[in-house]
GUDO-538088 format. One record per residue: residue number from 1; x, y, z of N, C-alpha, C in turn. Coordinates in steps of 0.001 Angstrom, whole numbers. Layout:
R   i    n_px    n_py    n_pz   ca_px   ca_py   ca_pz    c_px    c_py    c_pz
R NUM       X       Y       Z       X       Y       Z       X       Y       Z
...
END
This chain:
R   i    n_px    n_py    n_pz   ca_px   ca_py   ca_pz    c_px    c_py    c_pz
R   1  -39303   17068    5618  -38432   15931    4987  -39585   14814    4552
R   2  -40700   14338    5503  -41279   13393    5146  -42318   13991    4280
R   3  -42722   14855    4242  -43998   15606    2987  -42924   15583    1538
R   4  -41920   15898    1783  -41020   15914     724  -41145   14497    -122
R   5  -40533   13556    1187  -40521   12072     -47  -41677   11264    -171
R   6  -42879   12191     698  -44629   11658     307  -44456   11986   -1101
R   7  -44083   13600    -970  -44580   14017   -2937  -44145   13381   -3830
R   8  -42790   12703   -3515  -41855   12514   -4437  -42394   10366   -4735
R   9  -43193   10238   -3881  -44005    9107   -4410  -45045    9299   -5168
R  10  -45630   10585   -4088  -46947   10612   -5574  -46687   11332   -7009
R  11  -45709   11582   -6750  -45223   11988   -7881  -44788   10684   -9217
R  12  -44313   10206   -8651  -43757    9008   -9350  -44452    8184  -10104
R  13  -43978    7274  -10656  -44672    6544  -11631  -45083    4734  -11090
R  14  -45907    4928   -9964  -46174    3845   -9534  -46890    2571  -10249
R  15  -46456    1453   -9981  -46971     221  -10552  -48057    -222  -10478
R  16  -48720    -663  -11520  -49815   -1144  -10814  -49952   -2119   -9385
R  17  -51485   -1604   -8895  -51387   -2473   -7520  -50457   -2464   -6439
R  18  -49465   -1060   -6163  -48718    -331   -5115  -49552     735   -4806
R  19  -50340     616   -3569  -50346    1798   -2558  -49542    3204   -2153
R  20  -49957    3844   -2124  -48765    4895   -1853  -48440    5052    -424
R  21  -49510    4685     395  -49882    5332    2114  -48912    4239    2482
R  22  -49431    2645    2455  -48317    1511    2651  -46886    1672    2290
R  23  -46621    2542    1171  -45036    2696     747  -44168    3239    1636
R  24  -45089    4511    1454  -44875    5324    2387  -44267    5295    3685
R  25  -45260    4672    4355  -44844    3720    5812  -43955    2916    5867
R  26  -43646    2281    4972  -42455    1152    4804  -40902    1820    4430
R  27  -40855    3169    3816  -40045    3675    3444  -39650    4624    4855
R  28  -40439    5370    5273  -39960    5766    6718  -40101    4823    7842
R  29  -39921    3724    7722  -40075    2520    9011  -38470    2270    8219
R  30  -37872    2092    7140  -36739    1498    6863  -35611    2938    7474
R  31  -36248    4206    7094  -35077    5400    7413  -35335    4973    8507
R  32  -35925    5110    9791  -35716    5309   10991  -34850    3692   11628
R  33  -35051    2451   10834  -34300    1789   11371  -32459    2053   10918
R  34  -32559    2449    9876  -30999    2876    9650  -30538    4081   10316
R  35  -31329    5362   10500  -30746    6019   11179  -31723    7534   11093
R  36  -31796    7546   12704  -32940    7958   13341  -33091    9538   13068
R  37  -31469    9651   12668  -31412   11309   12440  -31848   11438   11295
R  38  -32814   11630   10431  -32750   12038    9158  -32193   13028    8736
R  39  -31614   13806    9100  -30720   14852    8279  -29726   14633    7921
R  40  -28748   12933    8512  -27690   12738    8212  -27711   11718    6699
R  41  -28282   10619    7020  -28705    9309    6233  -29871    9462    5975
R  42  -30700    9392    4759  -31856    9410    4246  -32188    7298    4680
R  43  -31438    6798    3785  -31696    5365    3653  -30797    4467    3544
R  44  -31259    3581    3624  -30112    2249    3317  -30520     679    2791
R  45  -30566     165    1103  -31099   -1016     853  -30734   -1890    2023
R  46  -31650   -2989    2250  -31539   -4090    2847  -32341   -4839    3094
R  47  -32071   -5974    2639  -32742   -7224    2637  -32473   -8254    3589
R  48  -33741   -8834    4273  -33067   -9866    5211  -33065  -11289    4235
R  49  -32443  -11780    4593  -31833  -13164    3402  -31359  -14728    4656
R  50  -32437  -15215    4775  -32136  -16144    5869  -31826  -15393    7030
R  51  -32192  -14709    7915  -31985  -13726    9018  -31040  -13090    8747
R  52  -30111  -13055    7709  -29459  -11984    7269  -29143  -11234    6152
R  53  -28676  -10255    5787  -28654   -9732    4376  -27346  -10422    3669
R  54  -28038  -10139    2246  -26792  -10401    1256  -25616   -9576    2003
R  55  -25612   -8104    2100  -24776   -7378    1719  -24040   -8074    2944
R  56  -24241   -8095    4150  -23640   -8039    5280  -22960   -9399    5354
R  57  -23410  -10638    4073  -22477  -11712    4574  -21388  -11757    3285
R  58  -21765  -10714    2561  -20278  -10375     875  -19047   -9451    2421
R  59  -19870   -8752    2952  -19102   -8093    4063  -18325   -8988    5026
R  60  -19059   -9428    5061  -17957  -10655    6349  -17513  -11718    5739
R  61  -17815  -11948    4541  -16461  -13179    3883  -15745  -12792    2812
R  62  -15888  -11970    2575  -14892  -10730    1464  -14906   -9635    1987
R  63  -13668   -9368    3090  -13279   -7445    3321  -11679   -7301    3361
R  64  -11008   -8412    2283   -9791   -7768    2224   -9898   -6552    1707
R  65  -10284   -6406     651  -10925   -4972    -357  -12032   -4055      67
R  66  -12229   -3305     193  -13707   -2457     311  -13766    -867    -215
R  67  -14412   -1363   -1315  -13816     184   -2276  -15441     992   -2005
R  68  -15302    2216   -1596  -16373    3370    -867  -16372    4453   -2403
R  69  -17488    4660   -2355  -17456    6182   -3482  -18807    6282   -3627
R  70  -18862    7842   -3982  -20639    8235   -4407  -20558    8646   -5880
R  71  -21424    8808   -5948  -22558    9035   -7010  -23603   10442   -6739
R  72  -23264   11691   -7586  -24099   12770   -7349  -25272   12516   -8305
R  73  -25176   11599   -9402  -26529   11989  -10540  -27899   11385  -10370
R  74  -27707   10385   -9569  -28552    9504   -9154  -29308    9741   -7987
R  75  -28605   10474   -6859  -29316   10713   -5949  -30666   11780   -5871
R  76  -31483   11359   -5366  -32831   12179   -5316  -33067   13496   -5033
R  77  -34113   14335   -5862  -33695   15705   -5265  -33483   16281   -4269
R  78  -34080   15755   -2971  -33730   16219   -1856  -32533   16470   -1099
R  79  -31639   14527   -2092  -30521   15001   -1225  -29273   15143   -1801
R  80  -27901   14941   -1241  -26607   15227   -1985  -26258   14358   -2783
R  81  -25807   12831   -2184  -25298   12132   -3297  -25590   10598   -2506
R  82  -25430    9644   -3595  -25630    8158   -2950  -24191    7874   -2708
R  83  -24464    6905   -1544  -22960    6603   -1401  -23241    5215   -1475
R  84  -22014    4550   -2085  -21730    3063   -2054  -20567    2540   -1557
R  85  -20586    1409    -901  -19773     828    -901  -19611    -737   -1265
R  86  -18601   -1381   -1839  -18417   -2493   -2534  -17295   -3403   -2418
R  87  -17442   -4959   -2280  -16108   -5954   -1850  -15843   -6596   -3357
R  88  -14972   -7234   -2930  -14217   -8076   -4501  -13802   -9345   -3767
R  89  -15072  -10369   -4248  -14639  -11717   -4268  -13685  -12516   -4801
R  90  -12541  -12721   -4884  -11308  -12895   -5695  -11478  -14233   -6118
R  91  -12301  -15201   -5352  -12485  -16109   -6444  -13307  -16689   -6679
R  92  -14175  -15356   -6766  -15461  -15601   -7809  -15069  -14617   -8969
R  93  -14077  -13285   -8653  -13259  -12768   -9704  -14685  -11481  -10202
R  94  -15541  -11075   -9198  -16382  -10632   -8937  -16314   -9368   -7727
R  95  -17232   -8231   -7930  -17372   -7191   -7221  -18832   -7195   -6990
R  96  -19022   -6801   -5378  -20804   -7080   -5171  -20274   -5669   -4237
R  97  -21730   -4982   -4074  -22122   -3965   -3324  -22722   -4681   -1834
R  98  -21942   -3900   -1030  -22258   -4340     905  -23604   -3145    1024
R  99  -23055   -1567     115  -24743   -1092    1229  -25008    -164     105
R 100  -25838    1029     105  -26049    2244    -598  -27049    2919     482
R 101  -26626    4460     559  -27084    5137    1706  -27258    6142     638
R 102  -28220    7258     784  -28766    8737     339  -27961    9291    1419
R 103  -27152   10336    1437  -26875   10992    1845  -27359   12289    1761
R 104  -27657   13539    2784  -27771   14948    2904  -26835   16001    2284
R 105  -25492   15182    3295  -24101   15788    3030  -23079   14951    3366
R 106  -22133   16043    3315  -20602   15090    3592  -19963   15311    4571
R 107  -20301   14566    5649  -19569   15000    6712  -19048   14062    7695
R 108  -17662   13738    8583  -17441   12545    8968  -18319   11697    9578
R 109  -18994   13017   10825  -20107   11834   11336  -21102   11220   10488
R 110  -21630   11652    8972  -22242   10965    8485  -22017    9796    7800
R 111  -20407    9313    7684  -19534    8416    7139  -19558    7427    7973
R 112  -19257    8066    9466  -19399    7360   10781  -20060    6349   11140
R 113  -21200    6860   11079  -22542    6060   11217  -22488    5284    9891
R 114  -22050    5104    8849  -22790    4349    7997  -22173    3270    8180
R 115  -20552    3889    8634  -19588    2605    8916  -20018    1542   10073
R 116  -20564    2469   10984  -20994    1650   12146  -21643     973   12077
R 117  -22886     994   11141  -23637    -168   10747  -23387    -867   10126
R 118  -22451   -1039    9021  -21673   -2400    8473  -21254   -3044    9665
R 119  -20129   -2256   10443  -19912   -3250   11332  -20724   -4294   12256
R 120  -21862   -3716   12698  -23066   -4143   13530  -23178   -5352   12941
R 121  -23768   -4809   11180  -25083   -5678   10867  -23646   -7249   10324
R 122  -22311   -6881   10675  -21467   -7927    9748  -21168   -8492   11018
R 123  -20603   -8134   12199  -20302   -8595   13829  -21867   -9309   14281
R 124  -23134   -9002   13601  -24082   -9760   14770  -24410  -10902   13360
R 125  -23837  -10780   12446  -24240  -11656   11633  -22557  -13089   11384
R 126  -21942  -12613   12451  -20665  -13609   12671  -20587  -14098   14182
R 127  -21554  -14190   14756  -21707  -14500   16120  -20404  -13537   17043
R 128  -20741  -12020   16495  -19940  -11110   17312  -18807  -10704   17382
R 129  -18307  -11583   16546  -16807  -11541   16051  -16377  -10598   15119
R 130  -15471   -9694   15897  -15006   -8286   15452  -14879   -8822   13608
R 131  -15120   -7597   12991  -14824   -8104   11469  -14311   -6776   11339
R 132  -12896   -6649   10524  -12124   -5316   10101  -12050   -5912    8756
R 133  -12187   -4393    7972  -11460   -4720    6166  -10060   -4676    6052
R 134   -9194   -5333    5736   -7943   -5102    5061   -7325   -3523    4927
R 135   -8186   -3709    3621   -7681   -1819    3180   -9293   -1813    2653
R 136   -9344     -25    2777  -10539     168    2150  -10103    1328    1725
R 137  -10924    1741     360  -10002    2085    -726  -11173    3280   -1018
R 138  -10725    4789    -947  -11737    5824   -1574  -10710    7109   -1914
R 139  -11456    7853   -2304  -10815    9323   -2633  -10677   10035   -1414
R 140   -9923   11250   -1646   -9014   11936   -1054   -9819   12573     -13
R 141  -11269   11701      34  -12017   12919    1289  -12153   12478    2621
R 142  -11163   13331    3295  -10412   13034    4660  -11895   12764    5622
R 143  -12742   13292    5807  -13857   12707    6226  -14437   11117    6374
R 144  -13942   11122    5200  -14308    9147    4712  -13314    8886    5375
R 145  -11981    8851    5303  -10895    8149    5530  -10652    8297    7479
R 146  -11186    9479    7641  -11267    9346    9902  -12362    8412    9839
R 147  -13303    9148    9360  -14830    7885    9923  -14162    6731   10116
R 148  -13397    5991    8586  -13381    4524    8770  -12140    4461    9901
R 149  -11038    4933   10230  -10379    4757   11007  -10581    4932   12683
R 150  -11907    5404   12458  -12261    5470   13479  -12967    4263   14076
R 151  -14020    3962   13029  -14749    2498   12990  -13998    1274   12951
R 152  -12971    1724   11966  -11758     406   11773  -10601     493   12120
R 153   -9997     850   13282   -8643    1558   13437   -7376     460   12827
R 154   -7840    -856   12578   -6868   -1812   12196   -6540   -1623   10542
R 155   -7444    -957   10024   -7506   -1017    8455   -6846    -286    7711
R 156   -6195    -497    6465   -5270     257    5897   -6022    1587    4795
R 157   -6013    2869    4893   -6791    3550    3579   -6045    3990    2953
R 158   -6655    2748    1767   -6168    3310     280   -7145    4018    -699
R 159   -5939    5726    -569   -6442    6562   -1835   -6708    6189   -3308
R 160   -7911    6335   -4103   -7752    5794   -5445   -6658    6272   -6323
R 161   -5549    5491   -6731   -4485    6383   -7802   -5451    7433   -8707
R 162   -6436    6625   -9370   -7072    8030  -10443   -7337    9408   -9568
R 163   -8023    9353   -8692   -8316   10756   -8036   -7036   11447   -7991
R 164   -5629   10625   -7447   -4609   11503   -7308   -4118   12372   -8602
R 165   -4103   11253  -10044   -3343   11921  -11031   -4492   12735  -11553
R 166   -5981   12374  -11525   -6564   13467  -11682   -6412   14655  -11248
R 167   -6262   14737   -9940   -5822   16077   -9048   -4559   17065   -9933
R 168   -3941   15729   -9811   -2332   16607  -10717   -2347   16883  -11831
R 169   -3606   16284  -12894   -3514   16814  -14130   -4184   18438  -13871
R 170   -5100   18199  -13487   -5641   19862  -13029   -4830   20947  -12601
R 171   -3862   20507  -11706   -2975   21608  -11352   -2244   21826  -12518
R 172   -1665   20478  -13159    -718   20863  -13827   -1200   21409  -15321
R 173   -2754   21619  -15664   -3058   22876  -16826   -3138   23904  -16189
R 174   -3286   24105  -14805   -3845   25427  -14615   -2455   26648  -14077
R 175    -992   25549  -13894      85   25710  -13597    1114   25632  -14724
R 176    1592   24963  -15516    2414   24859  -16181    2002   23679  -17794
R 177     677   23995  -17903     256   23208  -19142    1145   23298  -20795
R 178    1583   24664  -20680    2131   24843  -21997    4248   24378  -21783
R 179    4442   24758  -20760    5677   24254  -20385    5405   22452  -20599
R 180    4574   21921  -19602    4568   20548  -20593    4762   19947  -21577
R 181    3498   20670  -22168    3182   20179  -23807    4658   19980  -24861
R 182    5214   21574  -24385    6120   21735  -25040    7922   21620  -25118
R 183    8019   20775  -23737    8756   20274  -23517    9030   18603  -23109
R 184    9004   18165  -23628    9631   16918  -23452   10127   16124  -22476
R 185   11051   16996  -21638   11821   16690  -20660   10892   17019  -19292
R 186   10172   17967  -19138    9271   18472  -18575    7823   17587  -18227
R 187    7620   16829  -19762    6566   15661  -19840    7067   14674  -18934
R 188    8147   13836  -19375    8828   12935  -18998    8683   13134  -16714
R 189    9202   14245  -16542    9027   14802  -14901    7875   14382  -14600
R 190    6883   15131  -15080    5159   15388  -15020    4519   13831  -15182
R 191    5416   12568  -15768    4336   11576  -16071    5073   10526  -14778
R 192    6072   10751  -14618    7317   10502  -12956    6775   10474  -12118
R 193    6097   12266  -11761    5375   12526  -10578    3950   12039  -10699
R 194    2916   11535  -11776    2064   10969  -11737    2107    9579  -11811
R 195    2933    8779  -11484    3115    7399  -12010    3931    6808   -9789
R 196    4390    8150   -9794    4864    7783   -8248    4369    7072   -7132
R 197    2879    6659   -6961    2198    5679   -6756    2328    4163   -6887
R 198    3261    4075   -7772    3068    2606   -8590    4731    2123   -7775
R 199    5686    2854   -7835    6982    2650   -7299    7269    2377   -5914
R 200    8224    1958   -5492    8855    1517   -3906    8690    3239   -3125
R 201    7937    3171   -2305    7673    4525   -1776    8981    5168   -1035
R 202   10104    4069    -834   11097    4318    -159   12108    5095    -625
R 203   11708    5573   -2182   12684    6168   -3245   12260    7653   -3591
R 204   10470    7485   -3229    9814    8794   -3912   10496   10295   -3512
R 205   10676   10095   -2483   11215   11655   -2221   12494   11876   -2853
R 206   13561   11003   -2984   14682   11031   -3571   14335   11409   -4919
R 207   13324   10866   -5864   13273   11017   -6965   12834   12596   -7088
R 208   12036   12782   -6208   11099   14401   -6067   12205   15223   -6089
R 209   12942   14992   -5396   14378   16030   -5262   15289   16041   -6570
R 210   15505   14886   -7117   16580   15108   -8420   15853   15719   -9257
R 211   14251   15348   -9481   13314   15839  -10424   13342   17993  -10314
R 212   13599   18056   -8760   13256   19593   -8767   14585   20338   -9067
R 213   15768   19502   -8348   17365   19784   -8651   17449   20484  -10422
R 214   16880   19013  -11242   16964   19252  -12831   16123   20403  -13290
R 215   15548   20738  -12656   14249   21561  -13088   14880   23348  -12646
R 216   15211   22908  -11375   15973   24596  -11002   16930   24771  -12067
R 217   17527   24002  -11937   19241   24312  -13025   18817   24214  -14746
R 218   17285   23838  -15314   17392   24144  -16309   15911   25467  -16537
R 219   15404   26279  -15556   15080   27329  -15003   13456   27239  -15371
R 220   12767   25492  -15104   11542   25125  -15735   10338   26158  -14359
R 221   10582   27201  -14524   10008   27823  -13476    8175   27750  -13124
R 222    7401   27429  -14086    6247   27466  -14029    5971   25727  -13214
R 223    6957   24620  -14178    6815   23547  -14043    7424   23630  -12137
R 224    8478   24312  -10804    9004   24253  -10453    7799   24865   -9057
R 225    6454   25416   -9726    5235   25465   -9071    4557   24753   -8697
R 226    4104   23883  -10274    3981   22610  -10009    4137   21530   -8688
R 227    5614   21169   -8974    6556   20551   -8094    5923   21116   -6373
R 228    6159   22649   -6154    6000   22946   -5091    4482   22221   -4163
R 229    3477   22758   -4947    2455   22381   -5127    2128   20219   -4551
R 230    2625   19675   -5205    2527   18287   -4924    3597   17889   -3974
R 231    4461   18270   -3482    5397   18545   -2284    4796   18727    -919
R 232    4171   19908   -1121    3077   20372     -35    1898   19371     155
R 233    1324   19415    -782     160   18388   -1114     257   16736    -385
R 234    1457   15841   -1166    1000   14967   -1408    2039   14236    -389
R 235    3491   14826    -407    4260   14613     691    4007   15098    2244
R 236    3579   16037    2297    3644   16641    3786    2223   16834    4090
R 237    1374   17207    3664    -261   17326    4004    -861   15646    4070
R 238    -403   15047    3283    -980   13436    3049     215   12509    3589
R 239    -321   11661    4510    1403   10162    4555    1308    9693    3110
R 240    2480    9160    2930    2467    8694    1463    1873    7284    1260
R 241    2130    6458    2610    1336    5198    2678     -44    5163    1655
R 242    -611    6277    2089   -2344    6342    1895   -2383    6445     280
R 243   -1448    6579    -526   -1359    6780   -1566    -527    6055   -2572
R 244    -365    5353   -2004    1128    4306   -2363     638    3261   -2700
R 245     851    2451   -3904    -109    1130   -4486    1587      58   -4860
R 246    2304     231   -4069    3347    -244   -4342    2694   -2021   -3824
R 247    2700   -2262   -2992    2530   -3798   -2772     604   -4162   -2716
R 248     245   -3078   -3476   -1267   -3239   -3885   -1665   -3013   -5033
R 249    -729   -3589   -5966   -1110   -3363   -7680   -2683   -3668   -8185
R 250   -3237   -4542   -7441   -4092   -5620   -8256   -5292   -4425   -8117
R 251   -4989   -3903   -7314   -6633   -2165   -7196   -5752   -1520   -7582
R 252   -5078   -1056   -8360   -4655     -18   -8853   -5818    1273   -9427
R 253   -6661    1224   -9276   -7684    1746  -10502   -8933    1414   -9431
R 254  -10164    2468   -9737  -11354    2638   -8854  -12384    1956   -9945
R 255  -12159     839  -11021  -12863     383  -11662  -14392    -155  -10995
R 256  -13755    -660   -9441  -14961   -1155   -8803  -15900    -317   -8648
R 257  -15476     952   -8428  -16596    1644   -8162  -17248    2945   -9585
R 258  -16760    2909  -10215  -16921    4052  -11406  -17752    2892  -12286
R 259  -17245    1894  -12341  -18240     937  -13320  -19451    1044  -12855
R 260  -19876     124  -11684  -21395     973  -11069  -21901    2157  -10995
R 261  -21195    2984  -10939  -21784    4199  -10977  -21879    4723  -12470
R 262  -21497    4415  -13369  -21606    5029  -15132  -22921    4063  -15228
R 263  -23288    2936  -14995  -24199    1887  -14786  -25365    2855  -14113
R 264  -25095    2861  -13399  -26396    3687  -12765  -26765    4617  -13171
R 265  -25804    5718  -13313  -25929    7157  -14359  -26488    6632  -15328
R 266  -26309    5770  -16093  -26861    5293  -17496  -28636    5071  -17192
R 267  -29188    4370  -16045  -30282    4178  -15632  -30952    5125  -14951
R 268  -29762    6327  -14712  -31398    7897  -14541  -30668    8764  -14878
R 269  -30844    8627  -16595  -30731    9914  -17310  -31046   11507  -16540
R 270  -31550   11402  -15958  -32364   12646  -14643  -32910   12198  -13476
R 271  -33024   13276  -12939  -32838   13496  -11244  -34058   11792  -11164
R 272  -34111   10906  -10217  -34871   10708  -10337  -35573   10652   -8510
R 273  -36560   10059   -9011  -37567    9946   -7031  -37251    9107   -6162
R 274  -37749    9356   -4817  -37380    8378   -4244  -37533    6846   -4376
R 275  -38765    6847   -5054  -39157    5622   -4990  -38738    5151   -6062
R 276  -38405    5605   -7385  -37949    4877   -8454  -36464    4578   -8050
R 277  -35789    5595   -6960  -34146    4891   -6688  -34363    3381   -6352
R 278  -35524    3476   -5141  -35656    2437   -4223  -35967    1125   -4983
R 279  -36976    1315   -6049  -37225     233   -6822  -36155    -254   -7764
R 280  -35586     304   -8162  -34325      28   -9073  -33079    -206   -8120
R 281  -32772    -312   -6659  -32053    -440   -6307  -31760   -1931   -5623
R 282  -33439   -2188   -5609  -33912   -3713   -4986  -33741   -4619   -5924
R 283  -34154   -4210   -7470  -33981   -5057   -8833  -32796   -5242   -8489
R 284  -31231   -4166   -8732  -30110   -4599   -8716  -29880   -5503   -7323
R 285  -29989   -5618   -6446  -29652   -6153   -5383  -30357   -7958   -5852
R 286  -31403   -7776   -6227  -31768   -9607   -6382  -30701   -9948   -7604
R 287  -30465   -9583   -8522  -29828   -9691   -9471  -28395   -9902   -9109
R 288  -27538   -8957   -7986  -26880   -9170   -7388  -26220  -10778   -6776
R 289  -27744  -10875   -6064  -27169  -12486   -4952  -27928  -13543   -5837
R 290  -28738  -13348   -7138  -28726  -14712   -8252  -27190  -14506   -8456
R 291  -27019  -13848   -8829  -25332  -13751   -9796  -24520  -14562   -8695
R 292  -24297  -14154   -7401  -23555  -14639   -6774  -23771  -16193   -6009
R 293  -25077  -16330   -5902  -25499  -17740   -5435  -25162  -18971   -6564
R 294  -25569  -18594   -7824  -24816  -19553   -8955  -23419  -19518   -8953
R 295  -22911  -18232   -8885  -21082  -18676   -9134  -20888  -19104   -7922
R 296  -21536  -18934   -6582  -20756  -19829   -5323  -21222  -21558   -5207
R 297  -22170  -21568   -6326  -22933  -22994   -5989  -22279  -24023   -7603
R 298  -21350  -23402   -8157  -20693  -23715   -9373  -21854  -23940  -10749
R 299  -22796  -23226  -10518  -23695  -23290  -11697  -23279  -22436  -12768
R 300  -22373  -21259  -12148  -22095  -20364  -13490  -20258  -20260  -13516
R 301  -20123  -20960  -14645  -18640  -20588  -14785  -18208  -18935  -14084
R 302  -16979  -19489  -13319  -16586  -18129  -13118  -15531  -17680  -14283
R 303  -15509  -16278  -15041  -14908  -15960  -15818  -13253  -15502  -15368
R 304  -12394  -16198  -16126  -10822  -15469  -15857  -10951  -14377  -15904
R 305   -9913  -13607  -15224   -9469  -12727  -14664   -8868  -11853  -16303
R 306   -9557  -11120  -17100   -8620  -10640  -18231   -7484   -9852  -17787
R 307   -6556   -9899  -19003   -5293   -9386  -18609   -5502   -7627  -18786
R 308   -5131   -6879  -18104   -5442   -5572  -18166   -3610   -5201  -17627
R 309   -4488   -3580  -17350   -2833   -3232  -17092   -2663   -3035  -16060
R 310   -3554   -3447  -15221   -3024   -3821  -13686   -1883   -5125  -13504
R 311   -1876   -5589  -14571   -1202   -7118  -14791     400   -6674  -15163
R 312     193   -5803  -16453    1106   -5492  -16757    2114   -4696  -16154
R 313    1546   -3854  -15172    2385   -2964  -14550    2534   -3869  -13104
R 314    2197   -4933  -12841    2427   -5668  -11684    3451   -6546  -11963
R 315    3822   -6907  -13427    4920   -8094  -14055    5779   -6807  -14006
R 316    5833   -5596  -14263    6863   -4983  -14584    7691   -4298  -13314
R 317    6655   -4326  -12445    7160   -3687  -10773    7937   -5045  -10236
R 318    7327   -6138  -10469    7967   -7714   -9562    9173   -7650  -10205
R 319    9386   -7038  -11309   10553   -7302  -12417   12051   -5872  -12008
R 320   11336   -4852  -11706   12300   -4193  -10533   12658   -4502   -9294
R 321   11555   -4983   -8717   11648   -5762   -7643   13020   -6273   -7018
R 322   12986   -7351   -7894   13997   -8189   -8423   15198   -7464   -8311
R 323   15078   -6755   -9367   16578   -6197   -9824   17425   -5695   -8489
R 324   16702   -4677   -7828   16879   -4222   -7005   17112   -4853   -5376
R 325   16510   -6066   -5269   16992   -7138   -4479   18338   -7865   -4584
R 326   18836   -7530   -6050   19810   -8111   -6543   20756   -6663   -6358
R 327   20679   -5709   -6434   21722   -4194   -6199   21636   -4276   -4814
R 328   21111   -4574   -3860   21028   -4557   -2470   21739   -5557   -2162
R 329   21690   -6825   -2401   22666   -7864   -1829   23943   -7851   -2444
R 330   24026   -6865   -3351   25632   -6801   -3972   26143   -4879   -3135
R 331   25435   -4622   -2295   26094   -3885   -1345   26101   -2660   -2233
R 332   25059   -2480   -3431   25529    -919   -4165   25101     166   -3942
R 333   25307    1206   -4456   25017    2326   -3309   24200    2593   -3904
R 334   23189    3569   -2803   21906    3827   -3041   21199    4675   -4082
R 335   22179    5319   -4930   21909    6178   -5983   21449    5372   -7236
R 336   22363    4289   -6839   21710    3021   -8077   20253    2744   -8176
R 337   20055    2616   -6635   18443    1793   -6666   17787    2932   -6976
R 338   17750    4443   -6711   17410    5630   -7041   16941    5415   -8644
R 339   17835    5483   -9025   18133    5833  -10560   17322    4415  -11185
R 340   17493    3308  -10419   16656    2596  -11011   15226    2168  -11053
R 341   14739    2725   -9998   13228    3322   -9382   12736    4495  -10737
R 342   13477    5224  -11126   13417    6541  -12117   13015    6056  -13311
R 343   14245    5107  -13548   13889    3858  -15087   12371    3170  -15069
R 344   12010    2874  -13630   10995    2302  -14074    9605    3156  -13780
R 345    9836    4534  -13544    8690    5560  -13703    8430    5456  -15535
R 346    9828    5640  -16059   10110    5893  -17604    9584    4806  -18244
R 347    9644    3692  -17695    8868    2498  -18347    7335    2514  -18540
R 348    6805    3310  -16773    5647    2984  -16444    4813    4025  -18053
R 349    5616    4794  -18534    5261    5882  -19435    4585    5204  -20380
R 350    5529    3986  -20794    4804    3225  -22225    3411    2497  -21760
R 351    3186    1903  -20322    1973    1033  -20312     301    2188  -19455
R 352     895    3451  -19167     -77    4521  -18338     -86    5294  -19047
END
């Protein structure tokens, strides 16, 4: 492994004045400090700033919502992917990266070591007062969520809705593409299933049952196979609370991760060397710190958050919450509330 890193450095375009051997020694040292087990985690970019790191500071101060994701495109040739954690500073209306790590494989133990390092750094910079994220957003990779719950047992795991929708779309295309395309009723049912993460979870199973009964009655054979997949995967295998964002509409997308991933992918149209990646990530770290310092000091104006789909969805959900409360106060039949949220799913089709 050391030879691979050294070869990667030697083949890189080294800026004038930088010597290969000191650079190699520096990288090896950083790798060892982050994780002695070279087969698991290759390195994590960090820099001391006033005896702490900007990443640890951000993780310590803004940990209501932590976003984790990986990108394969910029990972050096010897590795599997670059794993990134980010946080959202609400008062600054900005996302900031709290760690980068190059991974050789995706295993629960690997992610566990990463989260342990994040926790240790944050606690060390906070006089050993324990810090846990309120919510940790990730994709449907169980190794990540299990590792996170091991290190942060009180953290709520939230799976990205985008991955939920993408998974349903792939399965729909495989099982019932023509039925959904050619039958408007089935299309409405499919869209309703794809938007279930946004509504009150108390009525999700009831709505699923209604859709299934209607599909059986109308003999929607292929779509019933899709419903069976949804039932086994998202109502049985996964805890519904993990993929439901009814009380967390603000972060229904994974734009925090996807936007950075896309930016990084554009920086490296081809596989980068180990050195090139370190050099660019260090540069991004400086820019991020520069942005944070000027916003926190009031030197730069904080951009107002633009009205987006999340805002529209939030307004709609609040409206239906209000109606639901009135129906409950009036002691209405539960079926009326179920139908109310079914109507909400239909209205969501006009937004999403």
